[in-house]
N, C-alpha and C positions, 0 to 999 in steps of 0.2 A: 541637538544638531537644530537650526530653524529650516521652513521650510515652508510653501506658499501651497495651503490644502485648499479641495475643492468639498464642500460636506454635501451639496449637493445640487442635481443640473436646476440653472435658471436660465428661462427663455430670454426674461426682461432685463436683469443688473448681471452686473460682476463683481461677487465679491469670494475673492479667496483671501483664506486668514493664515496670519501668520503664526505657526503655533511651533516647539518644541515637541520633539520627536526624537524618537533613538535612532543613533546612527545604523544605519544596514548594517549586518554580518553575511560578506560575500558567501553563497554557495560556492562547491567545489569550481562548478566550472564560469565564477564569477569574477570580476575585477572590482574592487570597490575603490572609488575616483572620487577625490575632491573636487567639486565642480571651483570654475572659476567662473567662466560667463557662459549663461545660455539664451540662446536666440529666443525673441516672441514671435509668435506666426496665428495665421488668420485659424488653424487649424485649434487652436488653446481654445480659442474663443466657442468654435463649434464643438469640443470636447464640452464646456461649460453649458452649452445652450442645449444641450442632447442629441447634438446631428449624427452624432458616428456608432448611437450604442446599437444601432443594430449590424453595426461590421464590427465595433469592438465593445462588449458591454461591462465597462468599468464599474467596480465597486468602490464604494464610498465607503470612509473619508480617502480621497485620491490627493495625493502627491503629483501638483501641475509641474508640465515641460517636460519639451519633447527634441530639443539640441541643445547641445552642449559642447563645451572643452572643458576641461581639467588633467589633472596628475593624479597619477595611481598610486594608491596608497598602501595596496594592502592586494595580492592576490588570491584568487582560492586554489585548490591542493591540487587540479587537474587542468590550471591556466598553464598554458605554452606560447604564446605571444606578445606576451607584454610581462614587463618587470617594474617593482617599483619606484618611483620617478619619470616615470616615460609619461608626455605627454599625449594625449591621445582624445579623439575629437570625434560623435557621433550621434546618427539619430538613436534616440530610446528605442528600447523594442516594444512591439506595437502593445503587449500582456503586461509591460511593465513599466508606464512612463515615470517621471520623476526629477526632472532637471532642474525644478526650478526651488534648488537645496542645497546645504554646504555639503551633501554627500551623495552619493548612488551607487549603488550594488550594480551592475552590467555585465549581461553575459557577454563574453569576449569577444563574442564574434561580429556585435553590433560594432564593434571598435576599431578606430584605426590611427597610426601614432599622425600626428600632426606636423605638417611641411613645416621644416624651422624658420622658414621666412615670416610665417605667420603669428600677431600674436593669439592670444585667449581669446579678446574680442573681437578678431576677425575671422578667429577660426570657427567660431561657435554659429556662423553666419552660413558658413557652406553646406553640413552635410543636406539638409532636408532637400535642399534645391538642387545640389549634386546630385544625389540619389534618386530624386525625382525624375530628373532628366536623365540619367540613365537607365532607370526601370521603364520608363517610356521608350525610350531608342530599342531595348530587349525587346520589348513587346511588337513592336512595328516590325522587328530584326531589319534594321535600316542597313541600307548597302550604299558603299562607294559609291558616287555618279548620280545618285539621285538628288531628290528636292522634297524638302520640309519646309511647310508655313508653322511659325510659331505667333499664334494669334496674342496681341500685347507685350511681344517680345521685350520692350522697356525696364521692366521690373529685376526684381531679384532672381527673380528664376531664367529668364531671358540674359541673364548676364551669366548665367551659369550653362545655359542651354543652348547657345546661339556657339559659341567656344568651344564646348564639346560635338557638336553637329558638324563643326567645322574639321576638328580632329580627324570624324569619321568619316568624312569624303563628301560630305553634304551641300549642294549648294542652297542656302538659305534665303527664306524671305522673313520679313516680320513687317509690324506696323505698331503706328504708337504719333506720339505728340511731337513735332517739329526740332523742340530742344531738345532732345535725345539723340537725333540723328546722326550724328557723330560721334559721338560714345559708342550707340552700338554696333555702327560699321565699323570702326575700331576693333571690335568685339570679333567682327567678323563675317555680318551680314551682308550678303552680297546686293541684296535688295530692300529700302527701307522705304516704305507705304506711309507719309501722312495722312492720318484721319482724317482729317479737317478739310483734306484737297482730293483724296479721292478714298474710293470704296475699294478695297481690298477684291472684294468679292468681283469688281467690275474688270479689276486690271488679273488676275491672274486662273488660272484654268491649267489643268491635267497634274498638279501636283503630286507626288506620289505618296505623302506623309503629311499631316496635321497634327501638331499639339494646340490642343484645346483650353487655355485658359480664362476664359469669360465664361463659359458655362450657354443654355438654354437660350438666349437671344441670339445668340451668336454660329448656334452649331450648325441651322439651315443652311448660312451661306458657307459655311466651312469645309460641308459634305458639298457644295455647289464648286469649289475651285478643286478639291479633290478630283483626280482622275478614276475612270473606272478600275475598279478591283484592288483602290487606294486604301490606306489603312490610317484611323482616326484614333488619336489617345484624347482622352478630356480629364483634367483636373478637376472640372465646375460640372457637371454633366450630372449625371443619376447613374448610379450603380445598374447592371444587368449580370446577366445569367452568366456570363463569358466570367466577367468578374469575380462572381457568387465562386463558380467551380475551381476556379484559379486560386481564391484565397481560401477554397477547402471549407468553406460555411456550411450550412448544414443545408439538406434538401429543401426544409421547407423555407430557408432563408434564399436558397437558390430559383424556389416557385414565387418567392415575392419580389424578388429582383428582374425576376423575368419580366414580370408584368411593370416595376417600376421604368426600368431603362429598353422597356419594349420600342418607346416609339422611336429612339434612336435607331435600334438595329431596324428596323421597318423601312426608314428612311436610306440605312445603310446599303440596305438590300438588293434596294433600286435600280443602283449601279456597282453589286459583285463587293461592294465593300465594306470595311470592318470596323465595328464601334467597339474602343475599350473604353473603361474607365478606370482609373489610377488611384488607389489608394498608396503612399510610400511606404513600405518598410524597411526596418533596419538590412544592414548587410555590409559588416566592416571589412571583408572582401571586398566590393563592390567599390567602396570609398579609397580605399587603399589602391585600385585600380585608377578611380580620378586623379589623384593624385600623381600618379607618376606619369600622368600626360602632363600634366604642370611643373613648372619648375621656377625658381629665384629668377632666370631671364625670361619667364613664359607664365606669370604667377597665374591663380587663381584668381578672380574678378572679385574683391569683396567690397563691400559698399555700407555704411554705417549712419542710421540717421541721428538718432538718442540715444543713450544709456544710463539705464534708471539702476536703483538699488534694490534689494530684493525686496526690503519693505513698500517698495512704491511700483510693486507690480502690477495692482489693479489701475493705476495711470498707464501702466507700459498696454496694460491688454486694450485700454480706452482709445488708445492713441491710433492700435492698428486696427481696430473697431469701425475708427473712422478715416481710416485708407491714406491717400497722399502721402504715405513715408516714401524720400529717395532714400531707401539703404532700407536696411535690418533693422532694428529696434533690439538692445540688447539690456539684459539684466547681470548687473557685474558683481559678483557673488563674494572672489578674493582678489585679493590685488596679486598681480604678479610679483 
């Protein structure tokens, strides 16, 4: 089968090779999936640059790709949740990625059935953002009637996090450029702040939760709008000791991340707030739960910017690197 393979980390350039590799043989708890569509994410470029190797130390050569939709071709002997022919999607297990390929053997616990109203291209846009939002809300232990600020909520994460937050009974604030205001309010945002006209740090205060998508340059302002005792989860800040313990990392890495994320813990401590870093993991049951929150009448919001072929994977990764996409970038591997 064809697969896009990383042979070494490289901070300077993107260079995956399209290689012929053996079709994987599923273990007893795995499902062999024919991949129809895979989404390309900033995470893929982070892996190529070696930026997550302290969290997940991948071995080379590595078949790349984290998010996909496809069809079950074969099931392992102990698999109970899926059958041949099922349409499935998911976030690849952290320990065994490989969605940029014609086939992948995936632990059944990472998978969920694709909602009927989604095409494979559309379904491939969902798992990472949906699971990121759900896992962030889980860490925060959000409660109905409280408020959340989702920074930069006009992107693909906001398209998932805003309606999920509303379904959980939260009041949602977000910011971005004015041309996205109507769309974001349609998704459920209660207040939209045009960043060219107002600084959210000047108009928001005592927010119960903050979901950070912008990282270091905005974290001080995000802590400022967070109430005393509030909770902040960051997707772009530095890992801290709380993250390392939650992820079950070694004692040495716990010490390392205690130092790395210490400055955010220190800021949070001034107002009895908590800071958590999130590196989203696979969870088929969570993805299944998310699918049940939506329906054909109230569908999962999907947006596709550009579709590439597997042979164009490096162009797709370059596009993600350059930013400014208005939706997910997809690699279409098989036709529906």
